[in-house]
Structure formats: structure tokens, C-alpha cells
NUNUDREN-417364 format. One record per residue (C-alpha): residue in three letters; x, y, z. Coordinates in steps of 0.25 Angstrom, whole numbers, plus 5000, padded with zeros to 4 digits. Layout:
N
ALAXYZ...
END
This chain:
423
MET500150005000GLN500550134998VAL501050225008LEU500050345013ARG500350485018LEU499850625016GLY499850655000SER499650494996VAL498450474989GLY497850344980PRO496850234985ASP497950174995VAL497550325002LYS495850294999LEU496150155006ALA496650195020GLN495850315021SER494650225017LEU495050145028LEU495350245039ASN494150275037LYS493250135040ILE494150125052GLY493850255059TYR495050365053PRO494250445045VAL494950505032GLY493850575026ALA493650555010VAL494350445004ASP495050524995GLY496350444993ILE497350564997TYR498050535009GLY497750695016THR497850735029ARG496450655038THR497150545029ARG498450555039GLN497750575050ALA496850455048VAL497950345047ILE498850415057ALA497650405068PHE497550255064GLN499050235065ARG499250285078ASN497850175082ASN498450075076GLY499750085082LEU500350125070VAL501550265066ALA500550355067ASP501150435054GLY500150475044ILE500750365035VAL500050255029GLY501250155027PRO501449995028ALA501149995043THR499750075042TRP499250005029SER499749865039VAL498449905048PHE497549975037GLU497849835028GLN497249765041PHE496049845040LEU496049845024ARG495849705025GLY494649685033TYR495249605045ALA496049595054ILE496749435060TYR496649435075TYR497049355086VAL496049335096ARG496749385110PRO496349345126GLY494949395127ASP494649405114THR493049395108LEU492649425094TYR491649525100ASN492849635106ILE493949565092ALA492849635084GLY492749765093ARG494049785089PHE494049765074TYR492649855073THR492149725069SER490849625071VAL491049475078ASN489949445066SER491349475057ILE492549405063VAL491549275064THR491349295049ALA493049305046ASN493149185055PRO492249075050GLY492248985062ILE492449045072ASN491649035086PRO491349205089ASN491249155104VAL492749065108ILE493949135101ASN495149085106ILE496449175107GLY497549185096GLN496149145086ARG496549195074LEU495349295068VAL495049375056VAL494349495061PRO493549585051TYR493849745052GLY492349835055ILE492449885040ASP492249825027VAL493349795017VAL493149835005PHE493149985005THR492250064997ASP492850214995ILE494150164991ASP495050144976TYR494649994976THR495849934970TYR496449784968GLU497049774980ILE496049824991MET495149714982GLU496149614986ARG496249655000ASP494549655002ILE494549534997GLN495349465008GLY494749545018LEU493449485015LYS493549345014ALA494249375026ARG493349435032TYR492149325025PRO492849195025PHE491449145017LEU492049235005GLU492649164993THR493749254986GLY494649194974VAL495449244962ALA494849234948GLY496249264940THR497049374941SER497249494932VAL498349544923LEU499249584932GLY499049474943ARG497849534951ASN496849434956LEU495349454950TYR494849404966TYR493349354966LEU492549354977ARG491249244981LEU490249274989GLY489149164992THR489349014989GLY487848994982PRO487748934967ARG487249054961GLN488549124956VAL488649264952PHE489849354946TYR490349484951ASN491549554943ALA492149714945ALA493349794940HIS493449734926HIS493649894923ALA495049954931ILE493950094934GLU493050014941TRP493449964953ILE492250024959THR491449894957THR492649824963VAL492449894977LEU490649884974LEU490849704970MET491849694983LYS491049774993PHE489849704990ALA490649574992GLU491149645008ASN489449675008PHE489049535004LEU490049455014LYS489649535025ALA488249545023TYR488549365021SER489249375035THR488149455042GLY486849365038SER486449505033ARG485849565019ILE486149675008ARG484949715003GLY484149645006TYR484849525000ASN485249395008VAL486549375009ARG486849245013GLU485649185002ILE486449254992TRP487749214998ASN486949064997GLN486549064984SER487549134975SER489049144973ILE489349294970TYR490749294965ILE491549434963VAL492749474955PRO492749634962MET493949654953VAL494049614939ASN495349724934PRO496149724947ASP497349764938GLY496449884932VAL495849924945ASP497349924949LEU497750034941VAL496750104942LEU496550144957ASN498250114958GLY498650164945LEU499750114938SER501050064943PRO502450094935THR502649914939ASN501449884931PRO501749794920TYR500649864910TYR501250004915ALA501750064902ASP500750014895LEU499550064902LEU500150184903ARG500050174887TRP498550114888ASN498250244895THR498050324884THR496850394889GLY497450494896ARG496950484910PRO497350394923PHE496950244925SER496250264936GLN495150334927VAL495150264913TRP495850114915SER494650004915ALA495649904909ASN496349804917ILE497849814915ARG498049774901GLY497149884898VAL495949764894ASP494549814897LEU494149694903ASN492649694903ARG493149684885ASN494049584888TYR492749464889PRO492349384878ALA491249424874SER490949534863TRP492649554864GLU492649554850GLU491549674848ALA492149734860LYS493649724854ALA492849804841GLN492349914849GLU493749964855GLU494350054843ALA493150104843LEU493150144859GLY494450204855ILE495250094861PHE496550014855GLY497149914865PRO497349914880GLY496750034887PRO495950084899THR494850014893ARG493949954882TYR495149854878GLY494549724877GLY495849664876PRO496549564865TYR495649484867PRO494349404875LEU494849384891SER496349434887GLU496449474901PRO496549384913GLU495449474922SER494349444911SER494849304908ALA494849284923MET493349344923VAL492749224913SER493649114919PHE493049164934THR491749154926ARG491849014920THR492048964932HIS490849014940ASP489549004934PHE488849164936ARG487349164935LEU487849324934ALA488849414932LEU489249554934ALA490049624930TYR490449804937HIS490949894931SER490650044933GLN490150144928GLY488550154924ARG487450104933VAL487250024922ILE486849874921TYR487449794908TRP486649664906ASN486749614890TYR487649554882LEU487449534868ASN485949494871LEU486549384877ALA486049404890PRO485049304899PRO483649374900GLU483549394915SER484949474912LEU484149584910THR483149564922ILE484449544930ALA485049694925ASN483749744928ALA483749694943PHE485049754945ALA484449874939ARG483549904949VAL484249854961SER485549954958GLY484850064949TYR485850034938ILE485350034924VAL485149914915SER485849934897ASP486449894888VAL488049904888PRO488850014879TYR489249974867GLU490750014871ALA490449884883ALA489649794874TYR490649674876ALA491749594879GLY491349634897TYR491349514907LYS489749544906ASP489549504893TRP490649394892PHE489749334904ILE488349354897GLN489049284884GLU489749174893TYR488549134902ARG487049204897ARG487049244909PRO486649394917GLY487849454915PHE488049614918THR488849724919ILE488749824929GLU489049964929VAL489050034942GLY489350194944LEU489150324938GLY490150404933GLN491350384927ASN492450284930PRO493150254941LEU492050274948PRO492250354962ILE492250264973SER491250354979GLN490250294970PHE490350154977ASN489250174987THR488250204978ILE488650084968TYR488749984979ASN487250024982ASP486950014967ASN487449854965GLU487549794977GLU486149744975ILE486549704962LEU487649614967LEU486749544975LEU485649544965ALA486549474955SER486849344965LEU485349304967ILE484849324952
END
């Protein structure tokens, strides 16, 4: 992690600010600028945690931050401990500790016994730039808090980053949700990660979400989620281009927009638009490129040299083929619109389902515009299986959407994500 001091800027500053706000050291706005108020909050945190109170977030302070960021601590029972007083010290609940430690007897704990103790804050932060590294840590944190969560790897990116999946539920009805095919649309990753956390929390407590019985869904359905299909591209957008990147010179040449990667880059690290790389009218999409001003790798709409040329899109196809998905949702931004058809191959029920999604979200149902009509994941899924597949465009404005839109986006889409698991 970056050493932070007065004047530092960037995603790591936002992460530290968000954490400090959540654990009782207010910094005000999470703006990514390490100002005086952030420094004062860091000093107070350092004093209360036995650190050198110099206002600099170096390795020692990051090490303590890390415990909170991963969402849990490893604790060894001491004489006189009860789950109740342990929960009080960690600002959590006895139920949370019991959930994280399967088989534990809450009335009998032994000195020296190892416990996973969740902190009393959520794992998934929704007010920060959501990088691959943050997502990876959050998946590990969710797995520790909710050991019944199945996690795995669907494949790897060009640069070897894992394409993680989560499975919510154990039922026979399988559905698939994915996000962030496009790098600057990383806000869709936060949407699926926060949904996963809320779903897991509701399952563990036996509570409902929007009237839906989460434990019934768990037993009836298996919701598979790949929250970040394009981790290399997201890293480029949020962390910038490093000279150590093996595509450094190529990326500088490919970005002919005159604008920073953070504002324009949708493609993967090889300049291929993953949502135009699927074998569903790929040739038609390729024929569009010249009219769209696309002549090779770049920020968007270059479909690659051939279908599934990229490990990310190839992994999504392989993952899909090893399951029996009843339905698929591919999340993108922006437009508040639901696309449901492809070459009139979608089954008749698809429009009915799309209209149901529209009713619970306020989004509109529409046909796909010409420039996005072919070679997407949704297109391939419909062509391959003749089952309902949807592209859902969240939010409004210009990509990348500001994280300030997240609460509205989540509120609009939570019921879609629940409903899709049951239809």
C-alpha cells in the first residue's frame, strides 16, 4: 500500500478515509485528498492503537488498518472471556461470532481456543474506488465471516489476475450474474459484491430482504456471481498505467483519445472490448468497427482478432458451459435500461421477465442500439442456450459513473437480483 501523508491523493487515501469514518474517526468527505482533518483522524487512531502518532500511514498503521479492512480478527480466548464480552470489545454480535465459527458452543469456550471474530462494520465499502485488490480482500473477508459461502476462480486475466466467483445458495435452480466486462464500469462490481454481503448477512440471521425469504432462496437456487470480469482493465482505470506493465508502450499508443485512461478505457489490457469478443455475430460486430472509427486495439469497441481471443471472455464461456444456468444477467453502466433480446432468439418469456425487472427497478426495457447489438455475453448466452439473458445498464450520466450514485443504483437493482434467482 502507498505511504500516506499530508498532500497524498488517490484510491488508497479514499480507502483509509472510508475506514476511519466507519470506525469512529471522522474525516468528512471521502475525497481521496489527505488533508489536515484526515491527518488528525489518523493521529487519533494511532494513539488509540499503540502506534507512533505521526499522522503518516506507513506499514505499521496499514497493518492495523488491514485487520479492519479484511473484516475480522483472529482471537485466542483468554481467562474470563465469554462470547458476549468478546463481542462487546469488537463492536460485533455473538451471532456474528457463532456464524464465523461453525460448530462452536456459544456457552462453552476454552482458554486458548481460536476464534474468527468479525468486526462490527461491513466488509464491502461502497464509497470508494473499488479496485481488484479491494475486491479480493473483501471476498476473503466474506468467506471468513460466512464459511458456508462457496468461492472459487473461473479463470485468469491476461496479466494473471483471478476471475473470482461466488456462489450464494445450494439449490438446483442455477443463475449467473456478472459485472465489469468494461473497465470504466467498475461500479457494477460494487453492486454485486454488496448484494452478496447483504444476502449472506440475511441468510445467517434468518431475515428477509424486501420481503423475500433469503433462506428459501438459498435452498431453491444457486446464484453464481463473477463480480469483475476485466480486472486488468479496472486496475488500469483506477490505479493508472505503471511503467512495469508489460503493455505500457502499447497502451500509450492505443489510447489516441487524448484523455486519461480513467475516463475512457473500457477494454481489457490488450485493448480488446470483452463485450464484443463473444462468438455471437462477431463478424457483424467486426464489420461495424471501421464505421465506428475503430482500426485496432484501443479504449473501446475493438472486438479482438477472433472470437474468444481473450482469456477473460473465454473463461466466461467455459464457466457458463460447466453449469446449467436458467438465466444470466450481465451488468453494465449506464442508462437505466434493460436489454433482453438478440436476433429474436430469446424465448418468449424473456420479455415478460424483462418487464418484471422494469417494474421493480424503474428501468426501461429496450432493444439494443446498433453499435452494441452483437458479440456480447448476453448475445452469446441467448444464442447458445435459447434461455433468458439480459444486459442491465445501471445509473445515468457519463462513464465512469461517480460512486455517489451507488446507493440509488443498489436500491434500483436489489430486487432484480432477488427476483432473477426465483423466476
